[in-house]
C-alpha positions in Angstrom: 6.4 26.8 6.0 5.6 25.6 2.4 6.4 27.1 -0.8 4.6 27.3 -3.8 5.2 28.6 -7.7 2.5 30.0 -9.1 3.0 30.7 -13.3 0.8 33.0 -14.4 1.0 35.3 -17.9 -1.4 37.9 -16.7 -0.2 40.4 -14.2 -2.8 41.1 -12.3 -4.2 37.3 -11.6 -0.7 36.9 -10.6 -0.4 39.7 -8.3 -3.8 38.8 -7.1 -3.0 35.4 -6.3 0.1 36.0 -5.0 -1.2 38.0 -2.5 -4.1 35.4 -1.2 -1.2 32.6 -0.8 1.2 34.7 0.7 -2.0 35.9 3.5 -2.2 32.0 3.5 1.3 32.0 5.2 2.7 30.4 1.5 6.5 30.9 0.7 5.4 32.3 -2.8 8.0 32.3 -5.8 6.0 33.7 -9.2 7.1 33.5 -12.9 5.2 35.9 -15.8 5.7 32.6 -18.7 6.2 28.8 -18.9 10.4 29.2 -19.6 10.8 31.6 -16.3 8.0 28.9 -14.4 11.0 26.0 -15.2 13.8 27.8 -14.6 12.6 28.8 -10.7 10.8 25.5 -10.4 14.6 24.3 -10.7 15.7 26.8 -8.5 14.0 26.9 -5.8 12.3 23.3 -5.6 8.5 24.3 -4.4 6.3 22.2 -2.5 3.8 22.8 -4.8 3.0 24.5 -8.6 0.2 26.9 -9.4 0.5 27.0 -13.2 -1.8 29.0 -16.3 -1.8 26.7 -19.4 -2.2 29.3 -22.1 1.3 31.4 -21.6 4.0 32.2 -24.1 7.4 30.6 -25.1 6.0 27.8 -23.0 2.3 26.7 -22.7 1.6 24.8 -19.1 1.1 21.6 -21.2 4.7 21.8 -22.1 5.6 23.1 -18.2 4.3 20.0 -16.7 6.5 17.8 -19.5 9.8 19.8 -18.7 9.3 19.4 -14.9 8.3 15.7 -15.4 11.6 15.1 -17.2 13.4 16.4 -14.1 14.7 13.8 -11.1 15.0 16.7 -8.9 11.1 17.9 -9.0 9.4 15.4 -11.1 7.5 14.9 -8.3 6.0 17.8 -7.8 2.4 18.6 -7.4 1.0 20.3 -9.9 -2.3 22.3 -10.4 -3.7 23.7 -13.7 -4.7 27.2 -13.5 -7.0 27.8 -16.7 -10.1 30.1 -18.0 -10.6 26.5 -20.0 -13.4 24.5 -19.4 -13.9 21.8 -21.7 -13.6 18.2 -20.9 -10.9 17.6 -23.3 -8.3 20.2 -21.8 -9.6 18.8 -18.5 -8.8 15.1 -19.6 -5.4 16.2 -21.6 -3.9 17.9 -18.4 -4.5 14.9 -16.3 -3.2 12.3 -18.6 -0.1 14.4 -18.9 0.1 13.9 -14.8 -1.5 17.3 -13.1 -2.7 16.4 -9.8 -6.0 19.0 -10.4 -7.6 21.6 -12.7 -9.0 25.1 -11.5 -10.6 27.3 -13.7 -10.8 31.0 -13.9 -12.9 32.8 -12.4 -11.7 31.1 -9.1 -12.3 32.6 -5.4 -9.5 32.0 -2.9 -11.2 29.9 -0.5 -11.5 27.2 -3.9 -7.6 27.6 -4.5 -6.5 27.4 -0.7 -8.2 24.7 -0.6 -7.4 22.7 -3.7 -3.6 23.7 -2.6 -4.5 22.3 1.1 -5.6 18.9 -0.5 -2.5 18.0 -2.7 0.0 19.2 0.2 -1.9 17.0 3.4 -2.3 14.0 0.0 2.0 14.4 -0.4 2.3 14.4 3.3 0.5 11.5 3.7 2.3 9.2 1.4 5.4 9.8 3.3 3.8 8.2 6.0 4.2 4.5 7.4 0.6 2.3 7.0 0.3 -1.3 7.8 -0.5 -3.7 4.6 -3.7 -4.7 5.5 -7.2 -3.2 4.9 -7.3 -0.6 8.2 -3.9 1.0 6.8 -5.1 1.3 3.4 -8.2 3.0 4.9 -6.4 5.5 7.0 -4.6 6.1 3.5 -7.8 7.4 2.2 -8.5 9.3 4.8 -5.3 11.1 5.4 -5.4 12.4 1.5 -8.9 13.1 1.5 -10.3 11.0 -1.3 -12.8 8.8 -0.1 -12.9 5.4 0.4 -12.3 3.4 -2.9 -11.0 0.4 -0.9 -14.0 0.1 1.3 -16.4 0.6 -1.7 -14.3 -2.3 -3.4 -14.8 -4.9 -0.7 -18.3 -4.1 -0.2 -21.4 -6.1 -1.4 -19.4 -8.8 -3.3 -20.1 -12.2 -4.1 -18.9 -14.4 -1.1 -16.8 -17.4 -1.5 -16.4 -20.4 1.4 -13.9 -22.1 1.5 -13.5 -25.4 4.1 -9.8 -26.1 6.0 -7.3 -27.2 3.5 -9.6 -26.1 0.1 -7.4 -24.9 -2.3 -8.2 -21.1 -3.3 -6.4 -20.8 -6.2 -3.2 -22.8 -7.7 0.7 -22.0 -8.6 0.8 -21.8 -12.9 -3.2 -20.5 -13.0 -4.3 -17.5 -14.7 -5.6 -14.4 -12.0 -8.9 -13.3 -13.0 -9.6 -12.0 -9.9 -8.6 -10.3 -6.5 -9.7 -11.8 -3.0 -10.2 -10.7 0.4 -10.5 -12.2 3.6 -13.5 -11.2 5.2 -13.0 -14.3 7.9 -10.6 -16.6 8.5 -6.6 -17.7 7.6 -5.2 -18.3 4.3 -1.7 -19.2 3.8 0.5 -19.3 0.6 3.2 -21.9 -0.7 4.9 -23.3 -3.2 5.5 -27.4 -3.4 9.1 -28.7 -4.6 8.8 -31.7 -7.1 8.7 -33.7 -4.2 5.6 -32.4 -2.8 7.3 -30.3 0.1 5.9 -27.3 0.7 7.8 -23.7 1.7 4.6 -21.3 3.1 5.5 -18.0 1.6 3.2 -15.8 3.6 -0.3 -15.8 6.4 -3.3 -14.5 5.6 -6.5 -13.1 7.8 -9.2 -10.6 7.9 -8.8 -7.9 6.2 -5.6 -9.2 3.7 -5.9 -8.7 -0.3 -4.7 -12.2 -1.8 -4.0 -12.5 -5.7 -2.6 -9.0 -6.0 1.1 -9.4 -7.2 0.4 -11.4 -10.1 -2.5 -9.1 -11.1 0.1 -6.3 -10.3 2.5 -7.9 -12.6 0.3 -9.6 -15.4 1.7 -12.9 -14.6 0.6 -16.5 -13.3 0.0 -17.2 -10.0 3.5 -18.3 -8.0 2.3 -19.9 -5.1 -1.1 -21.9 -4.2 -3.1 -20.1 -1.8 -5.0 -22.6 0.7 -7.5 -22.3 3.7 -6.2 -22.6 7.1 -9.5 -22.9 8.4 -13.3 -21.8 7.2 -12.6 -18.8 5.5 -15.1 -16.6 3.6 -13.4 -14.6 0.7 -15.0 -11.8 -1.5 -14.4 -11.6 -4.9 -13.5 -8.8 -7.0 -13.1 -9.0 -10.4 -9.6 -7.8 -12.2 -11.3 -5.1 -14.4 -12.5 -3.4 -11.3 -9.0 -3.7 -9.4 -7.3 -2.3 -12.1 -9.8 0.7 -12.4 -9.1 1.5 -9.1 -5.2 1.6 -9.6 -6.1 3.8 -12.6 -8.3 6.0 -10.6 -5.4 8.0 -9.2 -1.6 8.1 -9.5 -0.8 8.7 -5.9 -3.5 6.0 -4.4 -2.1 3.4 -6.8 1.8 3.8 -6.3 1.0 3.6 -2.7 -1.4 0.9 -3.0 1.0 -1.1 -4.7 3.7 -0.3 -2.2 1.3 -1.3 0.7 0.8 -4.4 -0.6 4.5 -5.2 -1.5 5.4 -4.7 1.9 5.5 -7.9 3.0 8.8 -8.5 0.4 10.6 -7.8 4.3 9.0 -9.8 5.7 9.5 -12.8 3.2 13.4 -12.2 2.9 13.8 -12.6 6.5 11.5 -15.3 6.5 13.7 -17.1 3.9 16.7 -15.9 5.6 15.7 -17.7 8.7 15.1 -21.1 7.2 19.0 -20.9 5.5 20.8 -19.6 8.1 18.8 -20.5 11.6 19.3 -23.5 14.2 16.3 -25.2 14.9 15.0 -24.2 17.6 15.6 -20.5 15.8 13.1 -21.4 13.0 10.2 -22.8 15.4 10.6 -19.7 17.6 10.7 -17.6 15.0 7.7 -19.2 13.6 5.6 -18.2 16.6 6.6 -15.2 16.9 5.1 -14.8 13.2 2.1 -16.2 14.1 1.7 -14.1 17.2 2.2 -10.8 16.0 0.1 -12.1 12.9 -3.2 -13.1 14.2 -3.1 -11.8 17.7 -5.4 -8.6 18.6 -4.5 -5.9 21.7 -8.0 -7.5 22.8 -6.8 -11.1 23.6 -5.5 -11.5 26.7 -4.4 -15.2 26.4 -3.9 -15.6 22.9 -3.9 -19.5 21.7 -1.9 -20.5 18.7 -4.7 -22.8 16.6 -2.9 -24.2 13.8 -1.7 -28.2 12.6 1.5 -29.3 13.5 1.6 -30.0 9.9 1.4 -26.3 8.8 3.6 -24.7 11.7 6.4 -27.1 10.7 6.0 -25.6 6.9 6.1 -22.4 8.7 9.4 -23.2 10.5 10.8 -25.0 7.4 11.4 -27.9 9.2 10.2 -31.8 9.5 6.9 -32.1 11.5 9.0 -34.4 13.9 11.7 -32.3 14.9 8.9 -29.4 15.3 6.7 -31.5 17.7 10.1 -32.1 19.9 11.0 -28.6 20.0 7.9 -27.6 20.9 8.0 -30.3 23.8 11.4 -28.5 24.8 9.7 -25.5 24.8 6.8 -26.1 26.9 9.5 -27.8 29.1 11.4 -24.2 29.7 8.4 -22.6 30.6 8.7 -20.7 27.2 5.0 -22.2 25.8 2.1 -24.3 27.1 0.3 -26.7 25.2 -3.2 -27.8 25.9 -5.8 -30.1 23.5 -3.6 -28.8 20.6 -3.4 -24.9 21.8 -0.5 -23.4 22.0 -0.1 -20.3 24.5 3.2 -18.4 24.3 3.9 -17.8 27.7 7.1 -16.4 27.8 7.2 -13.8 25.6 9.8 -11.7 26.2 12.6 -15.0 26.3 11.1 -16.9 22.8 11.7 -13.3 21.3 15.2 -13.2 22.7 15.8 -16.6 21.0 15.7 -15.1 17.4 17.4 -12.0 18.4 
């Protein structure tokens, strides 16, 4: 049972609203002023707070400010309940961090719907989502806020890139966000000798260039098409507007797009400590997990040996010898340049 704290100085409104909430199977606590409300919030740690604005001792704005200073309850969903209707009051409440704003008089259905939306949103933010467009779309669906990501990438200018064509270069300023519609893209860093270290692989449904935009700095890597690609171009301002649209969405969006940090750490550790066989096996598994879809029975890895070598972090000649060994051991098959994994279990066992 979810717990709701109602802070309201009007006795009649407080009692009637509490009764509605109890009938809806919420565990309800009430407070008649802002100071009492903050004390109860700290004590009971409710799942959601409903708070009037105009109250004695401490008004609703003061309640929200105080709650946000307390680590144990600062992320509690907060709904303002007030007779004020001006846009300035609404804007002030939302700028302070309120999640919703309901004006009096209101009916029970309106209030319960608002509470239900906020609680479901909080529950959804605790879920794990994939880091591609499908994961973000699922997030939008779960928290009932529409689909701003889909709108962001639809009807955009589309840039087409040929194989090995550079999309953006390390050290340049980001001016737009890229969304992969078709094809494969790699991002990599180069040392002074021109040797490449692949930092990530991207395919349809992935975003490119978001890290530099989020950090407000320069590109720290170069992006290059592995094969023919089509990328939707999203202006920097519109990307920033999306992040500003909702505190919860911005937080989760950043988390989703930065989720590959653990994968990058794993890859770097693999490059540093794994044997040659493990490095090549790990690279093949990464490619399979990245590009294989459920409707493909005989997935073929279509990538140049040079690119595969940079992903594995080894010399091309060493990679070719290792692939030959894997073929002899019937772990993979190679035909017309394509690599097919024939023994997934054995390959994955090599890196575990």
